[in-house]
N, CA and C atoms as a LAMMPS dump frame, in Angstrom:
ITEM: TIMESTEP
0
ITEM: NUMBER OF ATOMS
339
ITEM: BOX BOUNDS ff ff ff
-5.0000000000000000e+02 5.0000000000000000e+02
-5.0000000000000000e+02 5.0000000000000000e+02
-5.0000000000000000e+02 5.0000000000000000e+02
ITEM: ATOMS id mol type element x y z
1 1 1 N -72.217 62.428 84.97
2 1 2 C -72.032 63.941 85.403
3 1 3 C -72.302 64.028 86.709
4 2 1 N -71.354 65.2 87.434
5 2 2 C -71.335 65.424 88.509
6 2 3 C -72.182 66.582 88.903
7 3 1 N -73.289 66.515 90.139
8 3 2 C -74.028 67.213 90.527
9 3 3 C -72.932 68.344 91.185
10 4 1 N -73.301 69.774 91.334
11 4 2 C -72.23 70.4 92.069
12 4 3 C -72.326 70.398 93.654
13 5 1 N -73.219 69.706 94.124
14 5 2 C -73.281 69.603 95.694
15 5 3 C -72.643 67.946 96.135
16 6 1 N -71.589 68.425 96.502
17 6 2 C -70.769 67.286 97.049
18 6 3 C -70.222 66.064 95.969
19 7 1 N -70.462 66.392 94.603
20 7 2 C -69.962 65.618 93.685
21 7 3 C -70.867 64.387 93.447
22 8 1 N -72.027 64.561 93.544
23 8 2 C -72.784 63.338 93.74
24 8 3 C -72.912 63.214 92.33
25 9 1 N -72.9 61.405 91.765
26 9 2 C -72.763 61.333 90.393
27 9 3 C -74.704 61.453 90.073
28 10 1 N -75.153 62.035 88.831
29 10 2 C -76.483 62.016 88.712
30 10 3 C -76.641 61.152 87.593
31 11 1 N -77.604 60.609 87.287
32 11 2 C -78.062 59.925 86.214
33 11 3 C -77.336 59.626 85.075
34 12 1 N -76.272 58.768 85.355
35 12 2 C -74.997 58.457 84.468
36 12 3 C -75.252 56.918 84.378
37 13 1 N -75.323 56.403 83.042
38 13 2 C -75.204 55.185 82.539
39 13 3 C -76.054 53.883 83.52
40 14 1 N -75.398 52.998 83.934
41 14 2 C -75.895 51.796 84.63
42 14 3 C -76.562 52.582 85.723
43 15 1 N -76.313 53.726 86.344
44 15 2 C -76.855 54.168 87.821
45 15 3 C -77.954 54.756 87.434
46 16 1 N -78.113 55.082 86.189
47 16 2 C -79.504 56.022 85.927
48 16 3 C -80.966 55.182 86.167
49 17 1 N -80.651 53.792 86.409
50 17 2 C -81.81 52.923 86.778
51 17 3 C -81.91 52.782 88.057
52 18 1 N -81.006 53.155 88.845
53 18 2 C -80.964 52.413 90.104
54 18 3 C -82.09 53.978 91.015
55 19 1 N -81.916 54.984 90.709
56 19 2 C -82.744 55.945 91.149
57 19 3 C -83.536 57.073 90.229
58 20 1 N -84.85 57.5 90.636
59 20 2 C -85.395 58.157 89.709
60 20 3 C -85.01 59.822 90.201
61 21 1 N -85.032 60.051 91.351
62 21 2 C -84.822 61.395 91.842
63 21 3 C -83.803 61.49 92.758
64 22 1 N -83.424 62.628 93.443
65 22 2 C -82.446 63.034 94.15
66 22 3 C -82.462 64.076 95.322
67 23 1 N -82.359 64.004 96.607
68 23 2 C -82.378 64.74 97.595
69 23 3 C -80.72 65.337 97.652
70 24 1 N -80.626 66.719 97.29
71 24 2 C -79.492 67.062 96.723
72 24 3 C -78.709 67.324 98.188
73 25 1 N -79.433 67.974 99.198
74 25 2 C -78.379 68.007 100.484
75 25 3 C -79.499 67.033 101.865
76 26 1 N -78.688 66.809 102.642
77 26 2 C -79.155 65.919 104
78 26 3 C -80.328 66.496 104.66
79 27 1 N -80.276 68.055 104.687
80 27 2 C -81.521 68.764 105.308
81 27 3 C -82.699 68.762 104.316
82 28 1 N -82.637 69.006 103.219
83 28 2 C -83.615 69.238 102.101
84 28 3 C -84.814 68.238 102.445
85 29 1 N -86.014 69.151 102.018
86 29 2 C -87.597 68.788 102.215
87 29 3 C -87.995 68.27 101.218
88 30 1 N -87.317 68.314 100.183
89 30 2 C -87.447 67.902 99.017
90 30 3 C -86.705 67.142 98.082
91 31 1 N -87.041 66.206 96.959
92 31 2 C -86.206 65.442 95.941
93 31 3 C -86.279 66.272 94.752
94 32 1 N -85.575 66.03 93.805
95 32 2 C -85.552 66.869 92.426
96 32 3 C -85.845 65.543 91.384
97 33 1 N -86.606 65.448 90.714
98 33 2 C -87.147 64.632 89.728
99 33 3 C -85.855 64.689 88.466
100 34 1 N -85.33 63.257 88.119
101 34 2 C -84.273 63.169 87.358
102 34 3 C -84.72 62.927 85.985
103 35 1 N -86.097 62.762 85.689
104 35 2 C -86.966 62.42 84.753
105 35 3 C -88.206 62.619 84.899
106 36 1 N -89.18 62.756 84.005
107 36 2 C -90.578 62.565 84.229
108 36 3 C -90.854 61.247 85.214
109 37 1 N -91.63 61.434 86.421
110 37 2 C -92.11 60.442 87.078
111 37 3 C -93.649 60.445 87.411
112 38 1 N -93.917 59.165 87.916
113 38 2 C -95.051 58.895 88.21
114 38 3 C -95.107 57.613 88.925
115 39 1 N -96.134 57.542 89.652
116 39 2 C -96.3 56.031 90.889
117 39 3 C -95.023 55.833 91.805
118 40 1 N -94.404 54.793 91.977
119 40 2 C -93.905 54.373 92.943
120 40 3 C -92.268 54.824 92.389
121 41 1 N -91.503 55.682 93.103
122 41 2 C -90.008 55.747 92.264
123 41 3 C -89.025 55.716 93.578
124 42 1 N -87.917 55.831 93.239
125 42 2 C -86.698 55.481 93.933
126 42 3 C -85.921 56.923 94.141
127 43 1 N -85.943 57.4 95.268
128 43 2 C -85.006 58.46 95.706
129 43 3 C -83.642 58.003 96.297
130 44 1 N -82.522 58.838 95.722
131 44 2 C -81.476 58.573 96.584
132 44 3 C -81.021 59.601 97.48
133 45 1 N -80.967 59.372 98.832
134 45 2 C -80.952 60.079 99.785
135 45 3 C -79.525 59.85 100.697
136 46 1 N -78.653 60.583 100.292
137 46 2 C -77.103 60.032 100.539
138 46 3 C -76.857 58.982 100.221
139 47 1 N -76.204 57.951 100.92
140 47 2 C -76.08 56.547 100.292
141 47 3 C -77.136 55.676 100.395
142 48 1 N -78.404 56.248 100.651
143 48 2 C -79.47 55.225 100.523
144 48 3 C -80.353 55.658 99.275
145 49 1 N -81.334 54.397 99.123
146 49 2 C -82.208 54.512 98.134
147 49 3 C -83.456 54.458 99.201
148 50 1 N -84.58 55.187 98.582
149 50 2 C -85.635 55.259 99.285
150 50 3 C -86.974 54.992 98.224
151 51 1 N -87.939 54.311 98.553
152 51 2 C -88.986 54.602 97.681
153 51 3 C -90.076 55.26 98.192
154 52 1 N -90.678 56.127 97.339
155 52 2 C -91.924 56.789 97.566
156 52 3 C -92.888 56.61 96.462
157 53 1 N -94.336 56.646 96.934
158 53 2 C -95.125 56.776 95.937
159 53 3 C -95.743 58.256 95.875
160 54 1 N -95.76 58.503 94.471
161 54 2 C -96.173 60.129 93.962
162 54 3 C -97.793 59.875 93.658
163 55 1 N -98.362 60.536 94.594
164 55 2 C -99.838 60.892 94.12
165 55 3 C -100.02 61.631 92.708
166 56 1 N -99.321 62.117 92.029
167 56 2 C -99.478 63.102 91.003
168 56 3 C -98.248 62.84 89.967
169 57 1 N -98.152 62.777 88.838
170 57 2 C -96.89 62.925 87.909
171 57 3 C -95.952 64.151 88.272
172 58 1 N -94.564 63.978 88.469
173 58 2 C -93.905 64.688 88.48
174 58 3 C -92.772 65.209 87.409
175 59 1 N -93.119 66.509 86.596
176 59 2 C -92.138 66.52 85.5
177 59 3 C -90.628 66.461 86.019
178 60 1 N -89.906 66.537 84.934
179 60 2 C -88.548 66.525 85.13
180 60 3 C -87.935 67.771 85.762
181 61 1 N -86.956 67.484 86.738
182 61 2 C -86.417 68.771 87.269
183 61 3 C -87.318 69.547 88.344
184 62 1 N -88.389 69.135 88.544
185 62 2 C -89.341 69.472 89.85
186 62 3 C -89.095 68.734 90.945
187 63 1 N -89.72 69.634 92.115
188 63 2 C -89.388 68.869 93.252
189 63 3 C -90.673 68.482 93.754
190 64 1 N -90.26 67.394 94.674
191 64 2 C -91.673 66.782 95.632
192 64 3 C -91.114 66.331 96.843
193 65 1 N -92.009 66.465 97.685
194 65 2 C -91.968 66.119 99.335
195 65 3 C -91.576 65.039 99.521
196 66 1 N -90.539 65.02 100.677
197 66 2 C -89.97 63.738 100.963
198 66 3 C -90.441 63.672 102.589
199 67 1 N -91.072 64.495 102.916
200 67 2 C -92.058 64.023 104.269
201 67 3 C -93.638 65.145 104.362
202 68 1 N -94.326 64.641 104.98
203 68 2 C -95.661 65.625 105.156
204 68 3 C -95.059 66.877 106.224
205 69 1 N -95.703 67.882 105.338
206 69 2 C -95.269 69.349 105.893
207 69 3 C -96.438 70.389 105.912
208 70 1 N -96.784 70.939 107.013
209 70 2 C -98.065 71.62 107.179
210 70 3 C -97.416 73.035 106.142
211 71 1 N -99.013 73.613 105.994
212 71 2 C -98.754 75.096 105.617
213 71 3 C -97.815 75.993 106.603
214 72 1 N -97.157 76.815 105.494
215 72 2 C -96.177 77.668 106.431
216 72 3 C -94.767 77.005 106.36
217 73 1 N -94.614 76.178 106.402
218 73 2 C -93.282 75.375 106.576
219 73 3 C -92.42 75.742 105.629
220 74 1 N -91.029 76.126 105.953
221 74 2 C -90.072 76.727 105.121
222 74 3 C -89.516 75.352 104.347
223 75 1 N -89.543 75.337 103.248
224 75 2 C -88.828 74.527 102.555
225 75 3 C -87.339 74.783 101.969
226 76 1 N -86.779 73.445 102.271
227 76 2 C -84.802 73.531 102.124
228 76 3 C -84.919 72.761 100.827
229 77 1 N -83.697 73.267 99.967
230 77 2 C -83.034 72.585 98.952
231 77 3 C -82.032 73.437 98.597
232 78 1 N -80.921 72.394 98.149
233 78 2 C -79.394 72.856 98.153
234 78 3 C -79.04 72.896 99.596
235 79 1 N -79.754 72.633 100.741
236 79 2 C -79.412 72.848 101.967
237 79 3 C -79.573 74.199 102.616
238 80 1 N -80.613 74.923 102.031
239 80 2 C -80.838 76.248 102.365
240 80 3 C -82.415 76.328 101.838
241 81 1 N -82.798 77.518 102.828
242 81 2 C -84.465 77.919 102.622
243 81 3 C -84.583 78.333 101.184
244 82 1 N -85.987 78.02 100.249
245 82 2 C -85.889 78.513 99.143
246 82 3 C -87.666 78.756 99.059
247 83 1 N -88.353 78.712 100.255
248 83 2 C -89.513 79.632 100.005
249 83 3 C -90.378 78.89 101.446
250 84 1 N -91.805 79.384 101.344
251 84 2 C -92.843 78.725 102.432
252 84 3 C -94.224 78.151 101.309
253 85 1 N -94.585 77.349 102.347
254 85 2 C -95.562 76.37 101.55
255 85 3 C -96.615 77.264 101.781
256 86 1 N -97.678 77.186 100.907
257 86 2 C -99.101 78.01 101.227
258 86 3 C -100.006 77.059 101.389
259 87 1 N -99.72 76.069 101.36
260 87 2 C -100.804 74.731 101.718
261 87 3 C -100.002 73.358 102.134
262 88 1 N -100.783 72.927 102.749
263 88 2 C -99.768 71.414 103.349
264 88 3 C -99.687 70.409 102.157
265 89 1 N -98.774 69.92 102.511
266 89 2 C -98.266 68.932 101.45
267 89 3 C -98.043 67.521 102.091
268 90 1 N -98.111 66.336 101.612
269 90 2 C -97.903 64.815 101.834
270 90 3 C -96.739 64.382 101.295
271 91 1 N -95.845 63.415 101.509
272 91 2 C -95.081 62.71 101.083
273 91 3 C -95.694 62.8 99.681
274 92 1 N -94.536 62.85 98.857
275 92 2 C -94.49 62.89 97.287
276 92 3 C -95.35 63.74 96.505
277 93 1 N -95.643 64.728 97.095
278 93 2 C -96.479 65.614 96.581
279 93 3 C -95.728 66.703 95.708
280 94 1 N -95.995 67.281 94.888
281 94 2 C -95.426 67.95 94.055
282 94 3 C -95.241 69.386 94.383
283 95 1 N -94.078 69.819 94.841
284 95 2 C -93.834 71.395 95.443
285 95 3 C -93.472 71.937 94.305
286 96 1 N -94.242 73.325 94.204
287 96 2 C -93.732 74.17 92.88
288 96 3 C -94.634 75.382 93.067
289 97 1 N -95.025 76.03 92.43
290 97 2 C -95.508 77.627 92.334
291 97 3 C -96.956 77.805 93.15
292 98 1 N -97.377 76.479 92.749
293 98 2 C -98.991 76.338 93.289
294 98 3 C -99.209 76.368 94.875
295 99 1 N -98.029 76.186 95.369
296 99 2 C -97.877 75.752 96.671
297 99 3 C -96.905 76.123 97.65
298 100 1 N -96.108 76.736 96.934
299 100 2 C -94.856 77.51 97.77
300 100 3 C -94.881 78.908 96.922
301 101 1 N -94.198 79.762 97.912
302 101 2 C -93.915 81.13 97.719
303 101 3 C -92.245 81.249 97.8
304 102 1 N -91.924 81.546 96.853
305 102 2 C -90.149 81.694 96.671
306 102 3 C -89.645 82.303 97.307
307 103 1 N -88.795 82.668 98.251
308 103 2 C -87.976 83.321 98.859
309 103 3 C -87.15 84.178 97.846
310 104 1 N -86.826 83.427 96.77
311 104 2 C -85.972 83.922 95.768
312 104 3 C -86.406 84.956 94.571
313 105 1 N -87.644 84.859 94.382
314 105 2 C -88.489 85.771 93.676
315 105 3 C -89.222 86.926 94.311
316 106 1 N -88.695 87.231 95.793
317 106 2 C -89.202 88.399 96.561
318 106 3 C -88.388 89.489 95.975
319 107 1 N -88.845 90.587 95.713
320 107 2 C -88.332 92.082 95.254
321 107 3 C -87.064 92.256 96.629
322 108 1 N -86.213 93.255 96.205
323 108 2 C -85.286 93.467 96.852
324 108 3 C -85.966 95.138 97.669
325 109 1 N -85.623 95.223 98.864
326 109 2 C -86.324 96.419 99.296
327 109 3 C -85.57 97.714 98.698
328 110 1 N -86.09 98.707 98.783
329 110 2 C -85.492 99.928 98.077
330 110 3 C -84.266 100.454 98.845
331 111 1 N -83.175 100.532 98.222
332 111 2 C -81.827 101.378 98.787
333 111 3 C -81.891 102.679 99.039
334 112 1 N -81.911 102.977 100.137
335 112 2 C -81.969 104.463 100.473
336 112 3 C -80.854 105.271 100.604
337 113 1 N -80.429 106.421 100.342
338 113 2 C -79.419 106.894 100.401
339 113 3 C -78.762 107.325 99.34
């Protein structure tokens, strides 16, 4: 199966055993778990595979930090900002609604006129 970003092959056949998570765009602060993950995992970042230790389990499809980030940091996924951290996170930490305010869930301002 091809991921829509740059046609990256995701979790198919023998490649499924090569990496556990994917950084979708080079500027992303997070990787996405391709299956339920825990412990030491392999992350595809462009053409490289890096290993990261997760402090807690990460469910399939959820995000985790690729770098240490302070509270208030803007988080990028798909090469675009998706929200801001409400607390600091360390490499491998789960990034989700418990520590991220989504920019996608904000209400639109009222339209006047």
